[in-house]
Steps between C-alpha positions, in 0.01 A plus 500: 500500500452709187612846393377667185540827317183697441664672202484381142650264387406250770782357712488273801699265718374228734686303762394185684660363813471429869432781745783491753386783726237764561553830682161658567646835601823577311667826587530784252877436503449136395273599214738776392794256502311271261386786274860623468595169337281586200468880494725803520528646852258784418250266330524253790419777750206617287370144460514431873342836584211417266453127565613419855253505786462327834290224337776388263601134501841368397513149351827313451508214254738251343443528122458171317356604162510830306299597193509832318368651181551822306238547229684791337594514134812316396749648257559241223878515456 
């Protein structure tokens, strides 16, 4: 799985691992519960309102390897 920022500077994270479960019709409440782990309550609601639909699929995985990069400028201290 990979997640990247479309903004400049480029940033991304990837994760590899075994899929441990698939839910082909997660409820809005399930998706909202996950979104609240990473976003403020208002942002989580907005995200789910925009992204959730009845064709969503929820994958569960056991992470084995992570890789991330941030291509932003570094401050030479």
